[in-house]
Backbone as JSON Lines, residues from 0, in Angstrom:
{"i":0,"aa":"X","n":[123.31,112.4,65.77],"ca":[122.13,112.85,65.42],"c":[121.27,112.82,66.85]}
{"i":1,"aa":"X","n":[120.36,113.48,66.8],"ca":[119.67,113.61,68.01],"c":[118.39,112.61,67.97]}
{"i":2,"aa":"X","n":[118.25,112.07,68.81],"ca":[116.64,110.87,68.94],"c":[115.78,111.63,69.31]}
{"i":3,"aa":"X","n":[114.73,111.41,68.55],"ca":[113.65,112.18,68.47],"c":[112.42,111.56,69.59]}
{"i":4,"aa":"X","n":[111.89,112.13,70.29],"ca":[110.94,111.49,71.13],"c":[109.8,110.79,70.73]}
{"i":5,"aa":"X","n":[109.83,109.52,70.69],"ca":[108.6,108.86,70.11],"c":[107.21,108.89,70.72]}
{"i":6,"aa":"X","n":[107.16,109.38,71.72],"ca":[105.82,109.63,72.21],"c":[105.19,110.41,72.02]}
{"i":7,"aa":"X","n":[105.61,111.45,71.49],"ca":[104.92,112.53,70.91],"c":[104.64,112.78,69.16]}
{"i":8,"aa":"X","n":[104.82,111.83,68.38],"ca":[104.96,111.37,67.11],"c":[103.25,111.23,66.75]}
{"i":9,"aa":"X","n":[102.82,112.08,65.78],"ca":[101.42,112.09,65.23],"c":[101.1,110.78,64.43]}
{"i":10,"aa":"X","n":[99.99,110.34,64.55],"ca":[99.46,109.14,63.61],"c":[100.2,109.2,62.04]}
{"i":11,"aa":"X","n":[99.96,110.43,61.47],"ca":[100.29,110.57,60.05],"c":[101.73,110.24,60.08]}
{"i":12,"aa":"X","n":[102.69,110.8,61.0],"ca":[104.24,110.48,61.29],"c":[104.44,109.3,60.99]}
{"i":13,"aa":"X","n":[103.41,108.4,62.05],"ca":[103.93,106.92,62.27],"c":[103.39,106.24,60.99]}
{"i":14,"aa":"X","n":[102.28,106.33,60.23],"ca":[101.95,105.71,58.93],"c":[102.99,106.36,58.1]}
{"i":15,"aa":"X","n":[103.71,107.48,58.03],"ca":[104.68,107.83,57.09],"c":[106.09,106.67,56.98]}
{"i":16,"aa":"X","n":[106.23,106.7,58.27],"ca":[107.32,105.53,58.86],"c":[107.02,104.24,58.39]}
{"i":17,"aa":"X","n":[105.74,103.75,58.54],"ca":[105.29,102.76,58.14],"c":[105.52,102.3,56.71]}
{"i":18,"aa":"X","n":[104.74,103.11,55.86],"ca":[104.91,103.09,54.4],"c":[106.38,103.05,53.93]}
{"i":19,"aa":"X","n":[107.18,104.25,54.5],"ca":[108.96,103.93,54.09],"c":[109.24,102.77,54.16]}
{"i":20,"aa":"X","n":[109.12,101.9,55.23],"ca":[109.67,100.69,55.68],"c":[109.17,99.63,54.51]}
{"i":21,"aa":"X","n":[107.5,99.95,54.03],"ca":[107.12,99.13,53.12],"c":[107.68,99.07,51.76]}
{"i":22,"aa":"X","n":[108.18,100.37,51.29],"ca":[108.69,100.49,50.25],"c":[109.86,100.04,50.08]}
{"i":23,"aa":"X","n":[110.69,100.18,51.37],"ca":[112.26,99.62,51.47],"c":[111.89,98.08,51.16]}
{"i":24,"aa":"X","n":[111.13,97.33,51.81],"ca":[110.72,96.02,51.41],"c":[110.63,95.35,50.28]}
{"i":25,"aa":"X","n":[109.64,96.45,49.55],"ca":[109.39,95.92,48.01],"c":[110.17,96.74,47.2]}
{"i":26,"aa":"X","n":[111.32,97.02,47.43],"ca":[112.2,97.8,46.55],"c":[112.03,98.75,45.73]}
{"i":27,"aa":"X","n":[110.62,99.57,46.26],"ca":[110.56,100.75,45.71],"c":[110.8,102.07,46.36]}
{"i":28,"aa":"X","n":[112.11,102.08,47.13],"ca":[112.44,103.09,48.1],"c":[112.91,103.9,47.04]}
{"i":29,"aa":"X","n":[112.95,105.53,47.25],"ca":[113.48,106.47,46.24],"c":[114.64,106.52,47.21]}
{"i":30,"aa":"X","n":[116.07,106.93,46.16],"ca":[117.29,106.92,46.0],"c":[117.68,108.24,47.27]}
{"i":31,"aa":"X","n":[116.83,108.58,47.58],"ca":[117.48,109.95,48.68],"c":[117.2,109.42,49.97]}
{"i":32,"aa":"X","n":[116.33,108.57,50.17],"ca":[116.35,107.93,51.65],"c":[117.8,107.31,52.24]}
{"i":33,"aa":"X","n":[118.06,107.88,53.31],"ca":[119.51,107.25,53.99],"c":[119.15,105.92,54.86]}
{"i":34,"aa":"X","n":[120.54,105.58,55.43],"ca":[120.1,104.73,56.42],"c":[119.5,105.3,57.75]}
{"i":35,"aa":"X","n":[119.82,106.14,58.08],"ca":[119.92,106.73,59.07],"c":[117.82,107.13,59.11]}
{"i":36,"aa":"X","n":[117.62,107.53,58.08],"ca":[115.82,107.73,58.19],"c":[115.15,106.56,58.24]}
{"i":37,"aa":"X","n":[115.92,105.27,57.4],"ca":[114.93,104.06,57.66],"c":[115.36,103.41,59.24]}
{"i":38,"aa":"X","n":[116.43,103.53,59.81],"ca":[116.51,103.05,61.25],"c":[115.3,103.9,61.89]}
{"i":39,"aa":"X","n":[115.18,105.45,61.9],"ca":[114.56,106.24,62.28],"c":[113.03,105.64,62.42]}
{"i":40,"aa":"X","n":[112.38,105.51,61.12],"ca":[111.22,105.06,60.63],"c":[110.98,103.62,61.22]}
{"i":41,"aa":"X","n":[111.9,102.74,61.52],"ca":[111.71,101.69,62.18],"c":[111.22,101.82,63.67]}
{"i":42,"aa":"X","n":[112.41,102.34,64.48],"ca":[112.36,102.87,65.34],"c":[110.77,103.75,65.99]}
{"i":43,"aa":"X","n":[110.27,104.26,65.16],"ca":[109.38,104.95,65.39],"c":[108.23,103.81,65.26]}
{"i":44,"aa":"X","n":[108.16,103.26,63.97],"ca":[107.17,102.09,63.74],"c":[106.77,101.13,65.03]}
{"i":45,"aa":"X","n":[108.08,100.81,65.57],"ca":[107.86,99.57,66.57],"c":[107.54,100.67,67.97]}
{"i":46,"aa":"X","n":[107.89,101.61,68.05],"ca":[106.97,102.38,69.26],"c":[105.43,102.39,69.22]}
{"i":47,"aa":"X","n":[104.93,102.59,68.04],"ca":[103.8,103.25,67.78],"c":[102.57,102.23,67.45]}
{"i":48,"aa":"X","n":[103.22,101.51,66.37],"ca":[102.51,100.52,65.96],"c":[102.44,99.13,66.69]}
{"i":49,"aa":"X","n":[101.66,98.25,66.94],"ca":[101.25,97.2,67.85],"c":[102.03,96.32,66.63]}
{"i":50,"aa":"X","n":[102.98,95.19,67.41],"ca":[103.76,93.99,66.66],"c":[102.92,93.17,65.9]}
{"i":51,"aa":"X","n":[101.75,92.3,66.6],"ca":[100.91,91.42,66.27],"c":[99.87,91.94,65.48]}
{"i":52,"aa":"X","n":[99.31,92.84,65.63],"ca":[98.19,93.78,64.79],"c":[98.29,94.58,63.93]}
{"i":53,"aa":"X","n":[99.42,95.66,64.25],"ca":[99.64,96.45,63.2],"c":[99.06,97.99,63.37]}
{"i":54,"aa":"X","n":[98.07,97.47,64.7],"ca":[97.11,98.86,65.21],"c":[97.97,99.71,65.55]}
{"i":55,"aa":"X","n":[97.37,101.34,65.18],"ca":[97.91,102.22,65.8],"c":[97.91,102.27,67.46]}
{"i":56,"aa":"X","n":[99.03,102.56,68.11],"ca":[98.7,102.64,69.66],"c":[98.61,103.91,69.91]}
{"i":57,"aa":"X","n":[97.67,104.54,70.51],"ca":[97.7,105.7,70.9],"c":[98.74,106.46,71.87]}
{"i":58,"aa":"X","n":[99.17,107.9,71.92],"ca":[100.1,108.37,72.5],"c":[100.19,108.16,73.89]}
{"i":59,"aa":"X","n":[98.89,108.23,74.49],"ca":[99.17,108.12,76.36],"c":[99.52,106.38,76.82]}
{"i":60,"aa":"X","n":[99.28,105.5,75.77],"ca":[99.24,104.0,75.64],"c":[100.41,103.46,75.45]}
{"i":61,"aa":"X","n":[101.56,104.39,74.57],"ca":[102.75,103.73,74.4],"c":[103.4,103.56,75.43]}
{"i":62,"aa":"X","n":[104.62,102.86,75.41],"ca":[105.49,102.51,76.29],"c":[106.18,104.04,76.43]}
{"i":63,"aa":"X","n":[106.57,104.64,75.08],"ca":[107.51,105.94,75.43],"c":[106.6,106.93,76.0]}
{"i":64,"aa":"X","n":[105.18,106.84,75.94],"ca":[104.18,107.8,76.64],"c":[103.98,107.48,77.95]}
{"i":65,"aa":"X","n":[104.62,106.52,78.88],"ca":[104.32,106.31,80.17],"c":[104.51,107.21,80.87]}
{"i":66,"aa":"X","n":[105.74,107.95,81.06],"ca":[106.18,108.78,81.97],"c":[105.21,109.98,81.82]}
{"i":67,"aa":"X","n":[105.38,110.61,80.63],"ca":[104.74,112.1,80.51],"c":[103.02,111.81,80.89]}
{"i":68,"aa":"X","n":[102.64,110.91,80.62],"ca":[101.31,110.52,80.98],"c":[100.86,110.22,82.21]}
{"i":69,"aa":"X","n":[101.46,109.16,82.72],"ca":[101.35,108.62,83.81],"c":[102.11,109.38,84.86]}
{"i":70,"aa":"X","n":[102.86,110.18,84.85],"ca":[103.61,110.93,85.86],"c":[102.86,112.29,86.61]}
{"i":71,"aa":"X","n":[101.89,112.56,85.86],"ca":[101.45,113.59,86.83],"c":[100.09,112.53,87.47]}
{"i":72,"aa":"X","n":[99.82,111.58,86.78],"ca":[98.45,110.74,87.71],"c":[99.32,110.07,89.11]}
{"i":73,"aa":"X","n":[100.58,109.96,88.84],"ca":[101.61,109.39,90.23],"c":[101.46,110.53,91.13]}
{"i":74,"aa":"X","n":[101.67,111.69,90.61],"ca":[101.77,112.86,91.36],"c":[100.49,112.7,92.14]}
{"i":75,"aa":"X","n":[99.45,113.27,91.5],"ca":[98.24,113.42,91.96],"c":[97.7,112.28,92.83]}
{"i":76,"aa":"X","n":[98.2,110.76,92.71],"ca":[98.03,109.92,93.88],"c":[98.7,110.19,95.15]}
{"i":77,"aa":"X","n":[100.0,110.54,95.19],"ca":[100.65,110.89,96.18],"c":[100.47,112.08,97.09]}
{"i":78,"aa":"X","n":[99.75,113.07,96.05],"ca":[99.49,114.25,96.66],"c":[98.17,114.37,97.31]}
{"i":79,"aa":"X","n":[97.38,113.39,97.0],"ca":[96.07,113.36,97.73],"c":[96.13,113.4,98.87]}
{"i":80,"aa":"X","n":[95.1,114.01,99.58],"ca":[94.91,113.87,101.37],"c":[93.47,113.56,101.67]}
{"i":81,"aa":"X","n":[92.48,113.4,100.94],"ca":[91.47,112.92,101.43],"c":[91.26,111.53,100.84]}
{"i":82,"aa":"X","n":[90.26,111.05,101.45],"ca":[90.05,109.4,101.06],"c":[89.22,109.51,99.38]}
{"i":83,"aa":"X","n":[88.51,110.25,99.21],"ca":[87.79,110.43,97.8],"c":[89.0,110.79,96.85]}
{"i":84,"aa":"X","n":[90.03,111.38,96.88],"ca":[91.15,111.88,96.23],"c":[91.93,110.55,96.06]}
{"i":85,"aa":"X","n":[92.37,110.02,97.13],"ca":[93.29,108.87,97.12],"c":[92.46,107.88,96.42]}
{"i":86,"aa":"X","n":[91.46,107.76,96.61],"ca":[90.68,106.44,95.66],"c":[90.62,106.89,94.38]}
{"i":87,"aa":"X","n":[90.3,107.89,93.87],"ca":[90.09,108.43,92.64],"c":[91.16,108.44,91.7]}
{"i":88,"aa":"X","n":[92.27,109.1,92.55],"ca":[94.04,109.11,91.53],"c":[94.32,107.35,91.64]}
{"i":89,"aa":"X","n":[94.12,106.58,92.31],"ca":[94.67,105.08,92.32],"c":[93.76,104.4,91.31]}
{"i":90,"aa":"X","n":[92.41,104.78,91.22],"ca":[91.63,104.4,90.1],"c":[92.02,104.79,88.86]}
{"i":91,"aa":"X","n":[92.45,106.04,88.64],"ca":[92.88,106.7,87.24],"c":[93.99,106.08,87.1]}
{"i":92,"aa":"X","n":[94.96,105.72,87.68],"ca":[96.28,105.12,87.55],"c":[96.33,103.74,87.33]}
{"i":93,"aa":"X","n":[95.25,103.0,87.95],"ca":[95.08,101.61,87.11],"c":[94.55,101.64,86.2]}
{"i":94,"aa":"X","n":[93.59,102.45,85.94],"ca":[92.76,102.49,84.15],"c":[94.08,102.79,83.31]}
{"i":95,"aa":"X","n":[94.72,103.86,83.46],"ca":[95.91,104.1,82.75],"c":[96.7,102.84,82.61]}
{"i":96,"aa":"X","n":[97.26,102.43,83.75],"ca":[98.04,100.98,83.52],"c":[96.97,99.97,82.9]}
{"i":97,"aa":"X","n":[96.09,99.72,82.73],"ca":[95.36,98.59,82.1],"c":[95.58,98.82,80.79]}
{"i":98,"aa":"X","n":[95.12,100.41,80.49],"ca":[94.97,100.63,79.05],"c":[96.29,100.7,78.17]}
{"i":99,"aa":"X","n":[97.36,101.11,78.99],"ca":[98.76,100.53,78.56],"c":[99.0,99.0,78.07]}
{"i":100,"aa":"X","n":[98.84,98.28,79.24],"ca":[99.17,97.01,79.1],"c":[98.19,96.11,78.25]}
{"i":101,"aa":"X","n":[96.82,96.78,77.92],"ca":[96.32,96.33,76.62],"c":[96.78,96.64,75.34]}
{"i":102,"aa":"X","n":[96.83,97.72,75.36],"ca":[97.76,98.36,74.04],"c":[98.81,97.69,73.48]}
{"i":103,"aa":"X","n":[99.6,97.26,74.23],"ca":[100.94,96.51,73.92],"c":[100.56,95.02,74.68]}
{"i":104,"aa":"X","n":[99.66,94.27,74.82],"ca":[99.49,93.17,74.62],"c":[100.19,91.81,73.77]}
{"i":105,"aa":"X","n":[100.37,91.13,74.14],"ca":[100.64,89.73,73.04],"c":[99.18,89.44,72.51]}
{"i":106,"aa":"X","n":[98.95,90.12,71.26],"ca":[97.92,89.81,70.58],"c":[97.77,88.12,70.2]}
{"i":107,"aa":"X","n":[98.78,87.63,70.2],"ca":[98.63,86.31,69.65],"c":[98.01,85.32,70.75]}
{"i":108,"aa":"X","n":[97.75,85.68,72.02],"ca":[97.08,85.0,73.0],"c":[95.63,85.6,73.27]}
{"i":109,"aa":"X","n":[94.97,84.62,73.69],"ca":[93.47,84.69,73.36],"c":[93.16,85.42,74.76]}
{"i":110,"aa":"X","n":[92.23,86.43,74.27],"ca":[92.19,87.41,75.54],"c":[90.5,87.87,75.6]}
{"i":111,"aa":"X","n":[89.77,87.11,76.28],"ca":[87.93,87.76,76.37],"c":[87.87,88.91,76.91]}
{"i":112,"aa":"X","n":[86.81,89.18,76.81],"ca":[86.44,90.6,77.32],"c":[85.88,90.12,78.67]}
{"i":113,"aa":"X","n":[85.51,89.07,79.1],"ca":[85.47,88.71,80.64],"c":[86.66,88.67,81.28]}
{"i":114,"aa":"X","n":[87.66,88.14,80.56],"ca":[89.15,88.13,81.01],"c":[89.35,89.75,81.59]}
{"i":115,"aa":"X","n":[89.39,90.26,80.4],"ca":[89.7,91.79,80.69],"c":[88.85,92.41,81.59]}
{"i":116,"aa":"X","n":[87.68,92.28,81.76],"ca":[87.11,92.87,82.82],"c":[87.35,92.41,84.35]}
{"i":117,"aa":"X","n":[87.63,91.52,84.39],"ca":[87.98,90.4,85.51],"c":[89.53,90.93,86.07]}
{"i":118,"aa":"X","n":[90.38,90.93,85.03],"ca":[91.64,91.46,85.3],"c":[91.58,93.09,85.86]}
{"i":119,"aa":"X","n":[90.78,93.66,85.13],"ca":[90.66,95.22,85.46],"c":[90.18,95.3,86.87]}
{"i":120,"aa":"X","n":[89.18,94.66,87.24],"ca":[88.53,94.89,88.34],"c":[89.48,94.31,89.81]}
{"i":121,"aa":"X","n":[89.97,93.38,89.66],"ca":[91.0,93.01,90.58],"c":[92.12,94.13,90.8]}
{"i":122,"aa":"X","n":[92.95,94.54,89.7],"ca":[93.71,95.69,89.9],"c":[93.1,96.66,90.24]}
{"i":123,"aa":"X","n":[92.21,97.28,90.06],"ca":[91.72,98.49,90.77],"c":[91.12,98.36,91.91]}
{"i":124,"aa":"X","n":[90.06,97.17,92.03],"ca":[90.23,96.81,93.58],"c":[91.04,96.7,94.72]}
{"i":125,"aa":"X","n":[92.52,95.93,94.26],"ca":[93.33,95.88,94.98],"c":[94.4,97.2,95.46]}
{"i":126,"aa":"X","n":[94.51,97.75,94.1],"ca":[95.3,99.13,94.38],"c":[94.45,99.89,95.46]}
{"i":127,"aa":"X","n":[92.83,100.23,95.26],"ca":[92.23,101.23,96.08],"c":[92.33,100.64,97.49]}
{"i":128,"aa":"X","n":[92.41,99.68,97.69],"ca":[92.11,98.79,99.01],"c":[93.59,99.13,99.43]}
{"i":129,"aa":"X","n":[94.81,98.74,98.94],"ca":[95.88,98.85,99.74],"c":[96.26,100.64,99.62]}
{"i":130,"aa":"X","n":[95.97,101.44,98.8],"ca":[95.99,102.81,99.33],"c":[95.3,103.63,100.14]}
{"i":131,"aa":"X","n":[94.17,103.02,100.45],"ca":[93.39,103.49,101.42],"c":[93.74,102.5,102.8]}
{"i":132,"aa":"X","n":[94.28,101.39,102.98],"ca":[94.79,100.7,103.89],"c":[95.91,101.37,104.46]}
{"i":133,"aa":"X","n":[96.77,101.55,103.45],"ca":[98.24,102.22,104.07],"c":[97.86,103.81,104.45]}
{"i":134,"aa":"X","n":[96.98,104.03,103.54],"ca":[96.73,105.85,104.12],"c":[96.48,105.72,105.53]}
{"i":135,"aa":"X","n":[95.34,104.81,105.9],"ca":[94.59,104.56,107.43],"c":[95.59,104.36,108.11]}
{"i":136,"aa":"X","n":[96.65,103.37,107.57],"ca":[97.38,102.99,108.91],"c":[98.56,103.87,109.16]}
{"i":137,"aa":"X","n":[99.26,104.77,108.17],"ca":[99.99,105.68,108.54],"c":[99.43,106.86,109.5]}
{"i":138,"aa":"X","n":[98.12,107.07,109.01],"ca":[97.59,108.28,109.77],"c":[97.72,107.71,111.4]}
{"i":139,"aa":"X","n":[97.24,106.64,111.43],"ca":[97.15,105.98,112.64],"c":[98.39,105.77,113.54]}
{"i":140,"aa":"X","n":[99.44,105.4,112.76],"ca":[100.71,105.23,113.48],"c":[101.39,106.51,113.73]}
{"i":141,"aa":"X","n":[101.19,107.46,112.78],"ca":[102.16,108.58,113.11],"c":[101.04,109.72,112.89]}
{"i":142,"aa":"X","n":[100.43,110.02,114.06],"ca":[99.36,111.05,114.46],"c":[100.5,111.94,114.88]}
{"i":143,"aa":"X","n":[100.0,113.29,114.67],"ca":[101.01,114.5,114.99],"c":[100.97,114.64,116.53]}
{"i":144,"aa":"X","n":[102.27,114.95,116.83],"ca":[102.27,115.0,118.29],"c":[101.58,116.49,118.57]}
{"i":145,"aa":"X","n":[100.71,116.14,119.96],"ca":[99.97,117.53,120.51],"c":[100.49,118.01,121.62]}
């Protein structure tokens, strides 16, 4: 069997997988459903629904969506040549990371809006400071020969 990519499954497909597993748990599963289909449903449910809250995790914020959605952001950050673009792409990257982390958080631990805002601010500030500092240092240390 071919493993289907979990990062691009729709909300309807995710909820259908969840419902299939609920039918299995309640003993009302149609006979035509195979073990393979149940395992695929479990894999999809676990990749797209939060384990603590059962909330739907949007595609860009699923772990399976990290590379296809964050990859272009990282390319932008590496390719940026001016300070505003370097800072912009690192802000976008840290925002994406924060949303992935929030979407996949341990919901059994209390997390206040103030804690979220403080964590986000520190992450963005430090990423932008490091990006700017390293870019400035590299430009000074490795100036083109004239």
